[in-house]
VODOVO-241379 format. One line per field, with one value per atom (N, C-alpha, C): residue number from 1; residue in one letter; atom name; x, y, z. Coordinates in Angstrom, 3 decimals, always signed. Atoms other than C-alpha are relative to their C-alpha. Example, Ala and Ser with C-alpha at 12.3 -4.5 7.8 and 13.67 -1.06 7.14 Angstrom:
n	[1/1/1/2/2/2] $
res	[A/A/A/S/S/S] $
atom	[N/CA/C/N/CA/C] $
X	[+0.890/+12.300/+0.900/-0.820/+13.670/-0.770] $
Y	[-1.190/-4.500/+1.200/-1.190/-1.060/+1.090] $
Z	[+0.000/+7.800/+0.000/-0.060/+7.140/+0.730] $
% end
This chain:
n	[1/1/1/2/2/2/3/3/3/4/4/4/5/5/5/6/6/6/7/7/7/8/8/8/9/9/9/10/10/10/11/11/11/12/12/12/13/13/13/14/14/14/15/15/15/16/16/16/17/17/17/18/18/18/19/19/19/20/20/20/21/21/21/22/22/22/23/23/23/24/24/24/25/25/25/26/26/26/27/27/27/28/28/28/29/29/29/30/30/30/31/31/31/32/32/32/33/33/33/34/34/34/35/35/35/36/36/36/37/37/37/38/38/38/39/39/39/40/40/40/41/41/41/42/42/42/43/43/43/44/44/44/45/45/45/46/46/46/47/47/47/48/48/48/49/49/49/50/50/50/51/51/51/52/52/52/53/53/53/54/54/54/55/55/55/56/56/56/57/57/57/58/58/58/59/59/59/60/60/60/61/61/61/62/62/62/63/63/63/64/64/64/65/65/65/66/66/66/67/67/67/68/68/68/69/69/69] $
res	[M/M/M/Q/Q/Q/Y/Y/Y/G/G/G/Y/Y/Y/K/K/K/C/C/C/E/E/E/D/D/D/C/C/C/E/E/E/V/V/V/A/A/A/I/I/I/F/F/F/P/P/P/T/T/T/T/T/T/T/T/T/R/R/R/T/T/T/E/E/E/L/L/L/A/A/A/W/W/W/L/L/L/K/K/K/D/D/D/R/R/R/I/I/I/H/H/H/V/V/V/V/V/V/R/R/R/E/E/E/V/V/V/A/A/A/K/K/K/H/H/H/S/S/S/G/G/G/T/T/T/G/G/G/L/L/L/D/D/D/S/S/S/W/W/W/M/M/M/M/M/M/D/D/D/G/G/G/L/L/L/E/E/E/F/F/F/L/L/L/N/N/N/D/D/D/H/H/H/Q/Q/Q/G/G/G/H/H/H/S/S/S/I/I/I/V/V/V/L/L/L/V/V/V/S/S/S/R/R/R/R/R/R] $
atom	[N/CA/C/N/CA/C/N/CA/C/N/CA/C/N/CA/C/N/CA/C/N/CA/C/N/CA/C/N/CA/C/N/CA/C/N/CA/C/N/CA/C/N/CA/C/N/CA/C/N/CA/C/N/CA/C/N/CA/C/N/CA/C/N/CA/C/N/CA/C/N/CA/C/N/CA/C/N/CA/C/N/CA/C/N/CA/C/N/CA/C/N/CA/C/N/CA/C/N/CA/C/N/CA/C/N/CA/C/N/CA/C/N/CA/C/N/CA/C/N/CA/C/N/CA/C/N/CA/C/N/CA/C/N/CA/C/N/CA/C/N/CA/C/N/CA/C/N/CA/C/N/CA/C/N/CA/C/N/CA/C/N/CA/C/N/CA/C/N/CA/C/N/CA/C/N/CA/C/N/CA/C/N/CA/C/N/CA/C/N/CA/C/N/CA/C/N/CA/C/N/CA/C/N/CA/C/N/CA/C/N/CA/C/N/CA/C/N/CA/C/N/CA/C/N/CA/C/N/CA/C/N/CA/C/N/CA/C/N/CA/C] $
X	[+0.057/-126.559/-1.362/+1.222/-129.124/-0.134/+0.252/-130.737/-0.894/+0.802/-132.308/-0.041/+0.072/-132.934/+0.971/-0.840/-130.560/-0.410/+0.282/-131.451/+1.351/-1.286/-128.485/+0.050/+0.038/-129.617/+0.249/-0.080/-129.889/+1.052/-0.965/-127.354/-0.597/+0.704/-129.944/-0.366/+0.350/-130.551/-0.841/+0.741/-132.961/+0.176/-0.154/-132.764/-1.153/+1.126/-136.234/+0.324/-0.251/-136.265/-0.789/+0.610/-137.046/+1.071/-0.953/-135.418/+0.205/-0.274/-133.858/-1.125/+1.081/-136.560/-1.251/+1.196/-139.368/+0.196/-0.268/-137.692/-0.085/+0.085/-137.319/-1.454/+1.420/-140.973/-0.727/+0.656/-142.123/+0.356/-0.442/-140.048/-0.609/+0.531/-141.256/-1.519/+1.473/-144.913/-0.542/+0.379/-145.113/-1.413/+1.347/-148.288/-1.070/+0.939/-150.059/-0.014/-0.101/-148.802/-0.680/+0.672/-149.999/-1.512/+1.442/-153.497/-0.456/+0.351/-153.562/+0.044/-0.128/-152.376/-1.200/+1.154/-155.244/-1.247/+1.224/-157.839/+0.145/-0.240/-156.325/-0.328/+0.372/-157.977/+0.982/-0.926/-155.389/+1.434/-1.346/-152.353/+0.853/-0.958/-149.389/+1.047/-1.128/-146.436/+0.896/-0.811/-144.045/+1.093/-1.046/-141.305/-0.583/+0.639/-143.774/-0.302/+0.295/-144.856/+1.277/-1.282/-141.217/+0.525/-0.467/-140.283/-0.838/+0.907/-143.347/+0.239/-0.283/-142.647/+1.304/-1.280/-139.027/-0.148/+0.174/-139.997/-0.848/+0.812/-142.674/+0.812/-0.818/-140.224/+1.050/-1.064/-137.694/-0.513/+0.623/-140.116/+0.690/-0.688/-138.409/+1.508/-1.445/-134.948/+0.472/-0.591/-132.597/+0.115/+0.002/-133.300/+0.595/-0.621/-131.129/-0.115/-0.061/-131.154/+1.444/-1.355/-128.114/+0.044/-0.164/-126.690/+1.063/-1.014/-124.671/+0.111/-0.225/-123.194/-0.235] $
Y	[-1.373/-190.314/+0.561/-0.681/-187.876/+1.282/-1.185/-185.079/+0.971/-1.009/-181.814/+1.291/-1.347/-178.164/+0.893/-1.015/-175.300/+1.360/-1.385/-171.615/+0.696/-0.656/-169.857/+1.389/-1.328/-166.515/-0.057/+0.105/-167.661/-1.004/+1.060/-170.549/-1.027/+0.975/-172.843/-1.188/+1.195/-176.435/-0.945/+1.081/-179.271/-1.250/+1.269/-182.943/-0.926/+0.888/-184.532/-1.422/+1.398/-188.330/-0.385/+0.366/-188.864/+0.028/+0.057/-189.108/+1.368/-1.226/-186.402/+0.273/-0.138/-187.043/+0.601/-0.531/-186.396/+1.449/-1.394/-183.206/+0.924/-0.802/-181.922/+0.156/-0.047/-182.816/+1.024/-0.938/-180.878/+1.445/-1.366/-177.804/+0.498/-0.381/-177.806/+0.156/-0.025/-178.226/+0.545/-0.514/-176.253/+0.578/-0.576/-174.474/-1.092/+1.120/-177.841/-0.558/+0.558/-179.123/+0.922/-0.950/-175.939/-0.185/+0.180/-176.473/-1.315/+1.300/-180.153/+0.087/-0.134/-179.271/+0.731/-0.761/-176.788/-0.868/+0.780/-179.419/-1.431/+1.365/-182.532/-0.144/+0.239/-183.775/-0.906/+0.949/-186.484/+0.513/-0.551/-184.302/-0.625/+0.489/-184.842/-0.846/+0.727/-187.160/+0.998/-0.920/-185.696/+0.678/-0.639/-185.085/+1.140/-1.058/-183.053/+1.210/-1.104/-180.982/+0.746/-0.632/-180.341/+0.815/-0.702/-179.407/+1.216/-1.110/-177.221/+1.149/-1.031/-175.364/+0.741/-0.608/-174.769/+0.903/-0.791/-173.580/+1.246/-1.169/-171.276/+1.028/-0.905/-169.821/+0.731/-0.583/-169.097/+0.403/-0.403/-168.018/+1.239/-1.122/-165.706/-0.076/+0.190/-166.922/-1.033/+0.995/-169.057/-1.317/+1.305/-172.666/-1.021/+1.040/-175.503/-1.344/+1.354/-179.270/-0.311/+0.321/-180.473/-1.443/+1.353/-183.792/+0.006/+0.194/-185.015/-1.497/+1.421/-188.317/-0.236] $
Z	[+0.440/-160.409/+0.414/-0.422/-159.048/-0.816/+0.811/-161.056/+0.759/-0.668/-159.965/-0.774/+0.562/-160.643/+0.755/-0.638/-159.964/-0.538/+0.370/-159.958/-0.138/+0.228/-161.537/+0.628/-0.600/-160.103/+1.507/-1.460/-156.464/+0.474/-0.342/-156.556/+0.968/-0.828/-154.902/-0.882/+0.766/-156.001/+0.848/-0.652/-155.188/-0.857/+0.689/-156.101/+0.373/-0.275/-156.054/-0.452/+0.341/-156.214/-1.234/+1.276/-159.895/-1.075/+1.106/-163.295/-0.647/+0.746/-165.456/-0.996/+0.985/-168.066/+0.638/-0.667/-165.582/+0.444/-0.384/-164.305/-1.211/+1.223/-167.867/-0.422/+0.342/-168.528/+0.852/-0.910/-165.444/-0.342/+0.300/-166.301/-1.314/+1.313/-169.919/-0.014/-0.023/-168.936/+1.311/-1.322/-165.711/+0.014/+0.039/-166.825/+0.117/-0.087/-167.209/+1.421/-1.352/-163.854/+1.013/-0.894/-162.111/-0.055/+0.148/-163.511/+0.625/-0.583/-162.533/+1.521/-1.459/-159.006/+0.598/-0.500/-158.617/+0.116/+0.087/-159.472/+0.495/-0.453/-157.936/+1.478/-1.393/-154.781/+0.722/-0.616/-154.180/+0.012/+0.028/-154.835/-1.085/+0.978/-157.091/+0.705/-0.584/-156.565/+0.717/-0.813/-154.005/-0.816/+0.798/-156.589/-0.834/+0.785/-158.657/+0.879/-0.910/-155.662/+0.371/-0.331/-154.665/-1.175/+1.196/-158.222/-0.317/+0.268/-158.695/+0.972/-0.997/-155.456/-0.326/+0.346/-156.486/-1.228/+1.231/-159.976/+0.267/-0.340/-158.533/+0.788/-0.809/-155.986/-0.826/+0.819/-158.740/-1.389/+1.265/-161.467/-0.559/+0.639/-163.952/+0.102/-0.135/-162.951/-1.030/+0.890/-165.034/+0.762/-0.657/-163.992/-0.968/+0.821/-165.302/+0.705/-0.547/-164.857/+0.330/-0.450/-162.906/+0.476/-0.535/-161.728/+1.076/-1.018/-158.786/+0.274/-0.323/-157.686/+1.458] $
% end
């Protein structure tokens, strides 16, 4: 099972390689992740960067966690 984000407004989805729990954590704490990304010299894990980019691109839209097989 793979988990990801889906923008209900744009009908676009991504499936970063991580768990549902970590995706929910990122979505719920996006403001913290944005701050860490600004000050991190080594960067974030790739799933966090992919998720952060998606959430930033769809800011203000209805984003839900989805799964696929």
